[in-house]
N, C-alpha and C positions, 0 to 999 in steps of 0.2 A: 382357434381363437385369434381374432384379428389384431395384430400388432398395434400399439399405440403409436400414433404419428402426430406431432404437434401441428402439421399441416391440415389435419382433419378437425381442428378446434373451430367451433363457429365464430363468425365474425364479431358478433356482440360480446363474447367472452373475451376475445383478443382486446377489442376496444376498452372494455372494463378494465382489464389488467393494465393497459397502457396508461389509462387515466389515473388509476390509483398508484401506479409507479411514478408518475409525474408528481402526483400529490405528495407521495413520500419523500422524493428528491427535494422538493421545495421545504418540507419540514426538516429534513436533515441539514439542508443549507441554513435555515434560520437558526437550529440549535447550535451548529457549529459557529456561526458568526456571533451569537449572543454569548456563548460560553467562552471562546477562545480569543475572539477579535474585537469584542466591544471595547475594551480599554485601549487597545491600539488605535482604533478608529476614533475614540474620544480624544486621545492625545493629538492625533494628527489634525482633527478639526480644530482643537484649541490652539495649536501652533499657527494653523493658517490664519485664524482669527487674530491672534496676537500680532502677526507679521503684518496684516492688513491694517490694523489700527496704528501700528507703529509707523507705517508709511504716511498716514494722514497726519500724525503729530510731527514727524520729520519734515514734512512739506510746509507746516504751519510755522515751524522754527526757522527754517531757511527763508522764508518770505517775512518772518517777523510780523505775522498778522494775527492778533487776538490769541497768542499762544497759550495763555493761561485758561481762556475760556474753551478753547478746543481740547486741551488736556482734560479739563473738568467734564466736558460732554462726553468724550471718548471713555474715559475712566469710569464715570458713573453708569453710563449705558451697559458697559461689558464688565463691571465688577472688577476692576483692576487697580493696581498701584502704579503710578507714574512718577518717576524722578529724572530731572534733567540737571546735570552737574556741569560747572564750568571747569574745564581741564586746566586752564591757565592759573587757577588759584587753589590748587590742591583739592579739586573735586568739591568745591563749595556748592551748595544746592542752590540753583536758580529758580526752578520751578518744581512744584510737587504737589501731589494729591494722593489720598489713599482711599479707595473704594472697595477693596478687597475685603474679604471676611476678616474681622479683628482677630478671630480665633486661629486663623492660619496664615496671616500676613507675615512677611519676612522683615527683620530688622537688619538693615545693611550697614556694616561698619566700614571704616576707611579701607581696611585690607580686603574686604570683600568687593567693594567698588573698584579698587585697583586691579584686583585678580580678574574681574569681569572685563575691565578695560584692556588689560593685557591679552586676554583671550580673544576679544574682538579685534585688536591690532593684528594678532597672528592669523586672523580668519578673514581678512579682507575688510575689516571694519564692521562686521556683524557677527553676533555670537548668540546661540540660544541653547539652553540646557534645562534639565528637569533636576532640581535639587530637593533635599529633605533635610530638615533640622529637627526631626522628633527625638533625637538622642540627647539633646540639651536638657539641663535641669532647670526648673523653674527659677531657682536662685539666680543661676547664670543669666537667665533671661531678663529678671528684674534688675540685676547689676548693669547689664548692658543698656537698658532702657534709661537707667538713671545717668549713666555716663553720657549717653547721647544727648540728653536734655541739657547738659552743661556744654558739650563740645559743639553742638549745633542748635542754639536756641531758636532759629527761625524755622526749624524743621518741624512739622506737626508731629506730636508725640501721641502715641497709642499704647495703652497698656496691652501687652499681647499675651494670650494664654493659647497654648498650642493644642490641637485636637488631633490626636494620632489615629491613623487608620489601622486595619487589622494587623498589619505587620510592624506596627510600632513607629512608623514614619509619617511625617506630613510632607506631602509633595507640593512643590511650587514650580511653575514654569517661569524662567527668567530669559527675557530678551534684551540683549545689549547692542546699541547702535552709535557709532561714532559719526557725528554730524558735522560737516565742514560749512562754516558760515561764509557770507559774502565777503566779510571783512579779513578773511584769511585765518580767523581763529576756529576754534572747534568746541564743541560741547559734547557731553556724553549723556545718551538716553538709556534709562533702564526701566523696563515694564516688567512688573510681576504679576502673576495670576495663579491662584491656588488651583490645584487639581483635586477636585472632589473624589474622595474614595468611592469605588463602584461595588464593593463587596456586597453590600446590602442590597443595591440596586440589582445586581446580577442575580441574587438569590430571588428577589421578588420577581424578576423576568423569568427565571426558570419555573417558578410556580405557576406564573401565567401561561408560559408556554406549554406546560404539561396540560392544563386545561384546555387551551386552545387547540392543541395537537389531538386531543380526543374528539373535540367538536369538529375540527377539520376532517379528521379521518372518516367520521360518520356522515358529514355533509358530502365528502368526496365520494363515498361509496354510493350515496343516494343519487347524486348527480351524474356520476359515472355510469351507473346502471341506467339511468333515464336516458343519457345521452348516447350510450352505446346501443340501446334498443331502438331509439329514434333513428340513428344512423343507419343501423343494420336493416331495419323494417323494409324500406323500399328495395334494397339489394335482394333481400330474401323473397319478396314479392315477384320481382323480375326473374329470379332464379326459378321459382315455381312455374311461371309462365313459360320460361325457356324449356323446362323439362316436358311441358305439354306440347309445345312445338317440335321438340325432338320425336314426339309420338305421332307427328304428322297431324296434329290438331291445329289447322290453320284459322280457326275461328277464335283463338286466344288473343287477348288484348294485352299489349305492354303499356299500362297507364300509370304505373308506379311513379310518384312524384316525392320531392323532398329537397333535392338540390341539382344543380346544373348537370354534373356528370351523369347522374342517374336518368335524367330527362333525355340528354343527348343519346345515352345508351338505348333507352326505350324507343326513341324515334328511329334509331338504326335498326333495331330489332323488328319494329313494326315494318320498315321498308324490306328488310330480309324476309320477313314471313310473307309479304306480298309477292316478292320475286320467287321465293321457294314454291308457293302455291301455283304461280304461273309456269315456273319450270316443270313442276310435276304434271301440269295439264299438258303442256307442250310435249313432255316425254311420252305420255300416254298417245297423244295424236301422232308423234312421230313413229311409234312402234306400229300403230294401226296403219299409217299411210305407207311405211316402208313394207309391211306385210302385204298391203294391197298391191304395191308396185312390184314386188317380187312374186306374188302369187299370179298376177295377171299374165306375165309373159311365160311363166312355167306352165300354167294351165294351156295357153294356146300352143306352146311347143309340144307338150304331151298330146294334146287333142289332134293336132294336125299330124303328128308322128303316127298315131294309132290309126287315123283315117288312112294315111299313105300305106300303113302296113296291112290293114284289114280289107280295103276296098281296092279292087283292081282299077287301074286307070287314074287313081288320085295322085299318083307320084307325078305331079305336074310341076313345071318351073315356078308357077304362081304359088302353090303351097310351100315349095322349098324356100321361095323368097319370104314368106311370112314367117317361117321358122327362123331364117337368118335375121330378119329385122327384129323379132322378139328377143333372140339370143343377144343381138348387138345392143338392144334397150337394156337388158338385163345386165350386160357386161358394163355399160356406161354407168348404170346406177351403182354398182359394186366399185367401179374405179373412182367415181366421185366420192363416195363414202370414204374409201381409203385416203384419197387425196385431201379431203377436208380434216380427217383425223391426223394426218401428218402435218398439215398447215397449222392447225390449232395446237398441236403439241411442240411446234417449233423444230420438228425434224428437218423440214424443208426450209432453207433460208433463201431469200431473193439474191439472185446473181446479177447484178446491176452492170449495164453497159450503155453506151450511147447509141440510140438508133432513132430512125425516123418514125414516129407514131402515125403519121398520116398514111405512109405507105403500108404499115402494118394493119390498119383498119382497112385499107382498100384491098389487101390480100384476103382478109377475113370475108369480105363480101362476096368472094368468087365462090364461097360454099353454099351460098344461098341461092344460086342461080337456078337449080333444079326446083327449090321450093317456090320460087317466083314464077316459073313457068308452069308447073302442074297445079298448084293451088291458088294462084293469082294473088300472092302477096306483093305489096309495094314496099319495098325496102330501099331507102335512099341514104347516102351519105353527103353532107354538106360542108364544105371546107374551101377556104380561099387561100390557104398558105400551107406550107410544109413545116411541121413542127417536130424538132428533135428534143428528146428527153433522155434523162439518164435513170433507167430503171431496169427491171428484169422483163426482157421483151416477151418471153414465153407466158409469164404469169399475167402481165397487163393484156396480152391477146386473149387470155382465158377469161379475164374480167369483161372485156368487150364482148366476147362471144356469148358468155352467160347472160349479160344484160340485154343482148339483142334477142336470144332465145326466150327470155322471160317476157320481153315486149311482144314478140311473136304469139306467145301463148295466151297473152291477155289483150290482143289487139281487137277482139270482137269481130263484128261483121265488116268492119272498116278495112281491116287487113293491111293497115298502113303503120309502118314504123320508119321514123326519121332519126338518124344519127347525125349530130351537128358537132363542129369543132370550132372553138373560139379561143383567142388569145387576149389576156388582159393582165397588165401589171406583172409581166414575166410569169404568168401562170397559164397553162393551157387547160381548157375545160371541155370535157367530153359529155354530151348529153344524149340519152337514149329515150325517145318519146313514142308512146303508143296512144291511140285514140279509142281505148276500150272503156270497160266499166268504171275504172278509177278505184281508189282505196279510201275508206272512210278515215277521218283524221285521227281517231282513237285507236286505229289499228297500225298506224305508220311505224311506231316504234318496235313492232313485233316482226315486221316482214323480214328481218334480216335473220330471224331464228331459222333453225333447220327444219323443213317441212311445215312451216306455218301456213295455214290456209285462211286467207281472209273471209271466204264465203262458207267456211267449214264444210263445204261438200267436196269431197276429193275427186278431181278430175285428172284424167291423163293428158299431159300437154302434148302439143303437136311434136316438139322435140325437147330433149333435155331430160334430166333425172328428177328435178324437183329441188335440188340442192344448190342451185345456181347462185342465188343471192348470198346464202351463207359463205360459199367460196369466194365471192366478190368482197364481202366484208373482211374476211380474214386475209386475203391478199392485199387489199388497200391498207388495213391496219399495219401490216408488215412493212409497207412502204411509207408509213406516216402521212398518208394522203388524206385530204378532206373529201367527203362524199355525202350524198344525202338523196332525198326524194321529194318531189312535189306532185301532188295529186288532187284531182277534183272529180267528185262523183259524177259519172255520166260523161265526163269529158276526156278521161285518160289520165296518164302518169308520166312523169319524166324523172328518170333516174340520171344522176351526174356524179362526176368525180373530177379532181384537178390534180395536176402534177407540175412541178417546176419545169419551165421551158428552158432548155440548153441553148437552143438557137431557132430562129424562125426565118424561113426562106419565102420570100413573096416577090413574084414577078421577076425572077432570076436574081434577086439580090438577097443577101444573107445578113441578117442582124445577129451578131453574137451578144446574147444576153448573159451567158455565163459559160465559161470553159470548165468542164469537169470530165476528166478522161479517166480510164482504168489505170 
């Protein structure tokens, strides 16, 4: 039985679980906040509101602009009680108004005011606290109200009845501020605001949260299932198409849509599908072409060997030369295959040195003297200066040799091949041109592949193994060189590559473009 592995869980199930987990976390956060932190948050908000309003009143008092009007507006809008006392006359009331709930408002006596003043003095001029007076008896409250009516006849009087919260206390927030006036005197500001009991509110919120949680979980499950399936559907479709591609079904289409990443993935897979189809086709052609090139020389060697063995007088130098030529061609094909494999695998790395590219090309042309004499080929090299480069001389010589061989094999009846050398912007460009049948534009990108045949009809070249352009591409890539081909049907082709020129020697004078030594 297959062991369960969490990595085998389908994508839409994982997405569903993540969405639900996210929803549950949100619910937990809401529950914790409403249950444990609501009262603290309410108190903090209340204190910030009181401090802000105190600053407005304090500014009005310092500037002595419509003080009573400002106090009335601020107190009525925010349901607060505001008192301003003159500290120079035993805290006599200068301004005052009460808009707090009569059931919860504080009655401040002289000793209360002095206590708040002392606390503010010790705290840098400002003081805030939360006080409760729910433990006082009703008789004591009425007595204090009566006393205050005689002691401070100018102060607005309110019959106060205390409303207690669940723990038996009525809580009020008290803010005290010592205000320095422009004439050097000072006054004392007290703002009180009742803190509403939240016990009943919390209970109501809990009941609401329970219902909301059930509805939220149901909605989260529905939308999570919908969203997870919608997100996973294009990926599942792409996965199914990829499985068909793995079975070498190159007619499959990657057309799943939904979001940018999936569309980009499908575009990449469609391109991969095209390349794989082309690679498989080229592989079949490669096997067929190599089999042909191996079979032909082996057949000729075997045939001529049997003739020389069985027929008297056939042991001639001509027959022996044919066997040698075919064996040489076979050896050349095998060596080129080995070299190409080593180059592409990175086993052979360029061994760069400074050398004269012009002299190297001139030496290569000596190999074609016999071909020019016997078969009438016109092979020329055009250059007006000696160019030095920093590269692997052996490998670059192999590039030039393979390009010339390719041009000879495709030169047609014209039998003309021109190699030219030019220098521009510290770059030397080598071009090899033939005047044969040319290459169609839609085939140019494939000519660097091993054994690719433009005309699809396998022909034995005059010289070479048929792997020349693949070797050229691999060597030039290892030198980070630019290269390419220009071709016109019926007019021929030009293969070119460029290298950095270290120095250029022209008419006996040398221009140093770049010093680069081992």
